C-alpha positions, 0 to 999 in steps of 0.5 A: 500499500502506497501511503502519501501525506500532503499538506492542503491548502487553498485549493483543497478546499471542494477536496477537504468538504467533500470528506469532512462530510464524507468522513463526518456522517460516517461516523456519527451519522447513526448516532445523529439526528439527520436534522442535527447533523444537517445543522452541524455538516451545513455550518461546520463544512462549507466553503467559507468556513474551511476556507477561512479554517486554510488560512488560519497561520495555526491552522494545518491540514492533510489530506492521507491519501492511498495509492494517490487516494484522500483516503483521510486527514488530519487538522491540527492548531495551535495557540489561538486557532486551539478550540479550548485554552490549552496554552502556549506547549499545547497542539490541539489535533480537531479533527482525525478522520480517514474514509470508511473502507481505508480504516483498520490498516493503521493510517489512524496512526500515520496521521498521529504520528504527522500531528507528534511531528508539528507538535515537536517541529514547533516545540510544543510538550504537550498534544491534544485533542476532544473525540466523543463520549461515545466513539468507543472506538475511537477512544481504545485507540486515542489510549493504545496511542497513549492518550489520558482523559483530561476533563470534558467539554459540552459539544454542539451537533446542531441543538445538541449537546454533547459531550466530548473527553478531552485526552491529552499525551505527554511530547517527550 
């Protein structure tokens, strides 16, 4: 399997929108109402919003390709781009998604390593992320990768308040 990672640019906004909607729907569509899903997808993944995020100097997106096909992506944030106040020594993994047909092939680990590499380049001491309390597969994966639960915060799926666990990992 040929795997490559490429940093996303503004020119990738449509491709980013497509994979964001596809992977988010695959991951959470069955557990949420269509109304709440549509409200979230329209807010989080409209082109203007994605272009704003792609233009933020404190955020980066990376696509992972398998045989020249986009299989997933990761979004990392530092400084003021972080969705929670975690300090200047932290890097947030805001999104990490893999298309369902590419899951269980080590791509999540590959993207996680890319995020850690970016954190170390920027002399960050900690990486962190929020993961839905009901996403047991993701929680197990992050624990396996050395993350520990350090708190929780609210996440809104449309009108519905949900809980995300905050998980952190200290970098050496």
